[in-house]
C-alpha positions as CSV (number, residue, x, y, z in Angstrom):
1,M,47.8,0.0,-39.6
2,I,46.2,-2.0,-42.4
3,R,48.9,-1.2,-44.9
4,D,51.7,-2.4,-42.1
5,E,49.7,-5.7,-41.9
6,T,49.5,-5.9,-45.5
7,R,53.4,-5.6,-45.7
8,R,53.7,-8.0,-42.9
9,A,51.5,-10.6,-44.6
10,A,53.6,-10.4,-47.7
11,R,57.1,-10.9,-45.8
12,V,55.5,-14.2,-44.4
13,S,54.0,-15.1,-47.4
14,T,57.3,-14.5,-49.2
15,A,59.0,-16.2,-46.4
16,A,56.8,-19.2,-47.0
17,V,57.3,-19.4,-51.0
18,V,61.0,-19.6,-50.1
19,A,61.0,-22.1,-47.5
20,I,58.4,-24.4,-49.4
21,A,61.0,-24.0,-52.6
22,L,64.1,-25.1,-50.4
23,L,61.9,-27.9,-48.7
24,T,61.2,-28.9,-52.5
25,A,64.7,-28.8,-53.2
26,L,66.0,-30.7,-50.5
27,A,63.6,-33.3,-51.0
28,M,64.4,-33.7,-55.0
29,T,68.1,-34.0,-53.9
30,F,66.9,-36.7,-51.5
31,M,64.3,-38.6,-53.7
32,M,66.3,-38.7,-56.5
33,P,70.1,-39.5,-55.5
34,G,72.7,-40.1,-58.5
35,E,69.9,-38.8,-60.9
36,A,71.4,-38.3,-64.5
37,H,72.8,-35.3,-65.6
38,A,72.8,-34.0,-69.2
39,L,76.7,-33.4,-70.7
40,K,77.4,-31.4,-73.9
41,A,76.7,-33.4,-76.9
42,T,76.4,-32.2,-80.8
43,G,75.0,-33.3,-84.1
44,G,71.6,-34.5,-82.4
45,A,73.0,-37.1,-80.0
46,K,73.0,-36.9,-76.3
47,M,74.9,-37.8,-73.1
48,Y,73.8,-38.1,-69.5
49,R,76.5,-38.9,-66.4
50,I,75.1,-40.8,-63.8
51,Q,76.3,-38.6,-60.6
52,L,77.6,-41.2,-58.2
53,E,77.0,-40.0,-54.7
54,E,79.0,-41.3,-51.5
55,K,77.4,-43.2,-48.8
56,S,79.0,-45.1,-45.9
57,V,77.4,-47.7,-43.5
58,D,79.0,-49.0,-40.4
59,T,78.9,-53.2,-40.0
60,F,79.1,-54.6,-36.7
61,L,82.2,-56.6,-35.9
62,W,82.9,-57.6,-32.7
63,S,82.0,-56.7,-29.3
64,S,84.9,-56.2,-26.2
65,G,83.2,-56.0,-22.6
66,S,81.1,-52.8,-22.8
67,E,82.8,-51.8,-26.7
68,E,81.5,-52.3,-30.0
69,H,83.4,-52.4,-32.9
70,Y,82.3,-51.4,-36.4
71,E,83.7,-51.5,-39.7
72,S,83.0,-48.6,-41.8
73,K,82.3,-49.3,-45.6
74,I,82.3,-46.8,-48.3
75,Y,80.0,-47.2,-51.2
76,A,79.0,-44.7,-54.1
77,E,75.1,-44.9,-55.5
78,G,73.5,-43.4,-58.8
79,V,70.1,-43.7,-60.5
80,S,68.8,-42.8,-63.9
81,R,65.0,-43.2,-64.6
82,S,64.6,-41.4,-67.5
83,F,65.8,-43.5,-70.6
84,D,64.5,-46.6,-72.8
85,I,67.4,-48.5,-72.5
86,T,65.7,-52.2,-72.8
87,G,63.8,-51.0,-76.0
88,D,60.3,-51.4,-75.0
89,G,59.2,-48.2,-75.4
90,K,59.2,-47.3,-71.5
91,P,61.7,-45.3,-69.2
92,D,64.2,-47.6,-67.3
93,V,65.4,-47.5,-63.7
94,V,69.3,-47.8,-64.1
95,K,70.8,-48.1,-60.8
96,V,74.8,-48.2,-60.4
97,T,76.5,-49.1,-56.9
98,V,80.2,-49.0,-56.5
99,E,81.1,-50.7,-52.9
100,D,84.2,-51.3,-51.1
101,E,85.3,-54.4,-51.1
102,S,88.2,-54.0,-48.5
103,S,89.9,-56.9,-50.1
104,P,93.6,-57.2,-51.1
105,V,92.9,-58.4,-54.8
106,S,89.7,-56.3,-55.6
107,D,89.1,-53.1,-54.1
108,Y,86.0,-52.3,-55.3
109,R,82.6,-54.2,-56.6
110,V,80.8,-52.6,-59.6
111,T,77.0,-53.6,-60.2
112,V,74.7,-52.3,-62.4
113,Y,70.6,-52.7,-62.0
114,V,68.2,-52.3,-65.0
115,N,64.8,-52.2,-63.3
116,N,66.1,-53.9,-59.8
117,Q,67.6,-56.8,-61.7
118,R,71.1,-57.2,-62.2
119,A,72.4,-56.8,-65.6
120,L,76.2,-56.2,-64.7
121,K,78.6,-57.4,-62.1
122,I,82.2,-56.7,-61.9
123,P,84.3,-58.5,-60.9
124,K,82.6,-61.5,-62.1
125,D,82.2,-64.7,-59.8
126,G,85.8,-65.8,-59.0
127,A,87.6,-62.8,-60.5
128,T,90.3,-61.3,-58.8
129,V,90.9,-57.8,-60.7
130,L,88.2,-55.2,-61.2
131,D,88.4,-54.2,-64.9
132,A,86.1,-51.2,-64.6
133,W,88.6,-49.6,-62.1
134,S,92.0,-49.4,-63.0
135,W,94.9,-48.6,-61.0
136,G,95.0,-44.9,-60.0
137,Y,91.4,-44.6,-59.7
138,E,91.0,-46.1,-55.9
139,E,90.9,-42.7,-54.7
140,N,88.0,-41.6,-56.6
141,I,85.0,-43.3,-55.3
142,S,84.9,-40.1,-53.3
143,C,82.2,-38.0,-54.8
144,D,82.0,-34.8,-53.1
145,K,84.2,-32.9,-55.6
146,G,81.0,-33.1,-57.9
147,K,83.0,-34.8,-60.6
148,E,83.9,-38.2,-60.1
149,N,86.8,-39.7,-62.3
150,F,84.7,-43.1,-62.1
151,P,82.3,-42.1,-65.6
152,C,79.4,-43.6,-65.9
153,Y,77.2,-42.6,-69.2
154,I,74.2,-43.2,-70.9
155,V,74.7,-42.3,-74.7
156,K,72.1,-41.9,-76.9
157,L,73.0,-41.6,-80.5
158,K,71.7,-39.3,-83.6
159,N,69.9,-42.6,-84.8
160,G,68.3,-43.3,-81.6
161,K,70.8,-46.3,-80.5
162,L,71.5,-46.4,-76.7
163,F,74.6,-47.3,-75.1
164,F,76.1,-47.5,-71.3
165,S,79.5,-46.5,-70.8
166,M,81.4,-47.4,-67.9
167,Q,85.2,-47.1,-66.9
168,N,87.1,-49.1,-70.0
169,N,83.9,-50.5,-71.5
170,L,80.8,-49.6,-73.7
171,Y,77.9,-51.6,-73.3
172,V,74.4,-52.7,-75.0
173,Y,71.6,-54.1,-73.2
174,K,70.4,-57.4,-74.6
175,G,68.7,-60.3,-73.3
176,G,68.6,-59.1,-69.7
177,K,72.2,-58.2,-69.3
178,L,74.6,-55.5,-70.4
179,K,76.6,-56.9,-73.0
180,N,80.1,-55.7,-73.6
181,V,80.6,-53.8,-77.1
182,V,83.9,-52.0,-77.2
183,N,86.9,-52.1,-74.8
184,Y,88.7,-48.9,-75.0
185,K,91.7,-50.2,-73.4
186,Q,92.2,-52.3,-76.2
187,M,92.7,-49.5,-78.4
188,L,96.6,-49.0,-76.6
189,G,97.7,-52.4,-78.6
190,G,95.7,-55.2,-76.4
191,G,97.2,-56.5,-73.1
192,E,100.3,-55.2,-71.5
193,R,101.9,-54.4,-75.4
194,Y,103.6,-50.8,-74.8
195,G,102.8,-50.4,-71.2
196,D,100.4,-50.9,-68.4
197,M,97.9,-49.6,-66.0
198,K,95.5,-48.7,-69.2
199,T,92.0,-47.2,-69.3
200,G,89.6,-45.2,-71.3
201,Y,86.6,-43.4,-71.4
202,V,83.9,-41.6,-73.5
203,E,85.2,-38.0,-73.5
204,K,82.3,-36.5,-76.0
205,I,79.6,-37.7,-78.4
206,S,78.7,-35.9,-81.8
207,G,76.0,-37.6,-84.1
208,N,77.1,-41.4,-84.3
209,N,80.1,-40.7,-83.3
210,I,82.2,-41.0,-79.9
211,Y,85.5,-39.7,-78.9
212,V,87.2,-42.0,-76.8
213,R,90.2,-41.0,-74.6
214,A,92.5,-43.7,-73.7
215,E,95.9,-43.4,-71.3
216,M,98.5,-45.8,-70.0
217,N,101.8,-45.9,-68.6
218,S,103.6,-46.4,-71.3
219,L,107.3,-47.8,-71.5
220,S,108.3,-45.1,-74.3
221,L,106.8,-41.9,-72.8
222,F,105.4,-43.1,-69.2
223,F,102.1,-41.4,-68.7
224,M,100.1,-40.9,-72.2
225,Q,96.9,-40.2,-73.3
226,V,95.5,-40.6,-76.7
227,Q,92.0,-39.5,-78.5
228,F,90.5,-41.5,-81.5
229,K,87.2,-40.8,-83.2
230,C,85.0,-43.9,-83.7
231,A,81.9,-44.3,-85.6
232,Y,79.0,-46.4,-85.3
233,K,78.6,-49.0,-87.6
234,K,76.5,-52.5,-87.1
235,G,76.3,-52.6,-83.7
236,T,79.6,-51.5,-82.3
237,F,82.3,-48.4,-83.0
238,K,85.2,-48.1,-85.1
239,P,88.1,-45.8,-85.4
240,V,87.8,-43.5,-88.3
241,S,91.4,-43.2,-88.6
242,T,94.4,-45.1,-87.6
243,T,96.0,-41.8,-86.0
244,G,94.9,-39.8,-83.2
245,E,95.6,-36.9,-80.8
246,L,98.5,-37.3,-78.3
247,W,99.2,-36.0,-74.6
248,V,102.0,-36.6,-72.7
249,R,102.6,-36.0,-68.6
250,M,105.4,-33.7,-68.5
251,L,107.5,-32.4,-65.7
252,R,107.4,-28.7,-65.4
253,K,110.4,-26.9,-63.6
254,N,108.0,-25.7,-60.7
255,G,107.0,-29.5,-59.8
256,S,103.8,-29.9,-62.0
257,T,102.9,-32.7,-64.2
258,P,100.1,-31.8,-66.6
259,F,99.2,-33.6,-69.6
260,V,100.5,-31.5,-72.4
261,K,99.3,-32.0,-76.1
262,A,101.4,-32.7,-78.9
263,P,104.7,-31.9,-76.4
264,T,108.2,-31.1,-77.5
265,L,111.0,-33.3,-75.2
266,K,114.4,-33.7,-75.1
267,T,116.1,-36.7,-76.0
268,R,118.5,-39.0,-73.7
269,K,119.7,-40.7,-76.7
270,A,120.2,-40.8,-80.2
271,V,116.3,-41.6,-81.6
272,T,116.0,-43.3,-84.9
273,V,113.2,-41.5,-86.8
274,Y,111.5,-43.8,-90.1
275,K,109.6,-42.8,-93.2
276,N,106.4,-44.0,-92.4
277,A,104.0,-45.3,-89.2
278,K,104.7,-48.8,-90.0
279,C,108.8,-48.0,-89.2
280,T,110.0,-50.2,-92.0
281,S,112.4,-47.7,-93.5
282,K,114.6,-45.4,-91.7
283,K,114.7,-41.4,-92.2
284,F,117.1,-39.7,-90.2
285,T,118.2,-39.8,-86.5
286,V,117.7,-37.1,-83.6
287,K,120.8,-37.0,-81.6
288,K,121.3,-37.0,-77.8
289,G,119.8,-33.6,-76.0
290,K,118.1,-32.5,-79.2
291,K,114.5,-31.5,-79.0
292,I,111.5,-33.5,-80.9
293,K,108.0,-32.8,-81.1
294,L,105.6,-35.4,-81.2
295,T,102.5,-34.5,-83.1
296,K,100.0,-37.6,-83.4
297,V,99.9,-41.5,-82.4
298,Y,99.3,-44.0,-85.2
299,I,97.6,-47.4,-83.6
300,K,96.5,-50.0,-85.9
301,G,95.8,-53.4,-84.3
302,T,98.8,-54.0,-82.2
303,A,101.0,-51.8,-84.0
304,M,101.7,-48.7,-82.4
305,S,103.9,-45.5,-83.6
306,V,104.0,-41.8,-83.1
307,K,104.4,-39.0,-85.6
308,V,107.7,-36.5,-84.9
309,K,109.0,-33.1,-85.9
310,S,112.8,-32.4,-85.5
311,G,115.0,-29.8,-87.1
312,G,112.2,-29.2,-89.7
313,K,111.9,-32.6,-90.8
314,T,109.1,-35.3,-89.6
315,G,108.8,-38.7,-89.6
316,W,107.9,-41.4,-86.9
317,I,109.3,-43.1,-84.3
318,K,108.6,-46.8,-82.5
319,M,107.1,-47.3,-79.0
320,A,108.9,-50.0,-77.2
321,K,106.9,-53.3,-77.1
322,T,108.6,-54.6,-74.1
323,G,111.0,-53.5,-71.9
324,K,113.9,-54.9,-73.5
325,S,113.3,-53.0,-76.8
326,K,116.6,-51.5,-77.8
327,D,114.5,-48.0,-78.4
328,L,114.7,-47.5,-74.8
329,N,117.6,-45.8,-73.0
330,N,118.4,-48.8,-71.0
331,G,114.8,-49.8,-69.9
332,W,114.0,-46.3,-69.6
333,P,112.0,-43.5,-71.9
334,P,114.7,-42.2,-74.4
335,F,113.3,-38.5,-73.3
336,K,113.8,-36.0,-70.8
337,N,110.6,-33.7,-68.6
338,L,109.0,-36.9,-68.1
339,P,107.5,-37.9,-64.5
340,Y,107.4,-41.3,-62.9
341,I,106.3,-41.7,-59.4
342,F,107.9,-44.8,-58.3
343,Y,111.4,-44.7,-58.8
344,N,114.1,-41.8,-58.7
345,W,114.0,-40.5,-62.3
346,P,117.4,-39.3,-63.1
347,S,117.9,-35.8,-64.1
């Protein structure tokens, strides 16, 4: 009998411990929504993602008889409480909110608070274009997948410098505001040269270096991505090289459209290949219907070209700056195997 009572007490005690642990975990979940999570970083650097959690609120619109009509607005929120981003030696509370504006000119409004003081608002008063939320990311306010495509990071370099990274931009805290340090989109030639729908983010970090992944819908290749290593220098970051890695979204026979690194494509027209990245002297021509491998991308200021290999020879091809470029195929990319989501792309 005593042994049975002891066993029963042990089971009750174990159940109580499990229940307390579960309640504690739930409490922590609700007490610290969106707390920053560590990501992989090397060389003494650290990088934390502020996980946004989706929420919704119903706003009363009007009543009709006994019926009341509400508008449901979606927003997301994330918080970090672990880092001294202001430089006063104390951990700061960094809060990010993304709100659904339900407006034809601006789908979302992003606000960042540091210690309950607004440090950044996008779009700014009077703005009609949300710089922090590029086309193609509208649905990604949904955070139920665990890893939203609206990356908010706190970046800490090996030298101790702290930065706040959000879609398209890297910021530093100064004078009560988050000041822009780097615009990742500018790494793609600036403005709408070479294409549109430009976006970018910090993909990884090592020591005092960041690796930026930038993307655009280009005139020559449709959807393309580039990656450049950028080193910290005097408060900002500069690419360590004018050449970077290249990915292109390809159309597979099964209908999938993955990004492929250094892809091999077929030409739709004869493509001129040049001796150097500045494309000043012709080297050879790749005939229509032949394979060509795209290996690297060259970007310096507003100049852009792609390193290629075909028939055992290497060189560089131009990237079209405008839709009227003679390097295009009647306004279309000079390559096959590329998807385009708006129009019927010729086979």
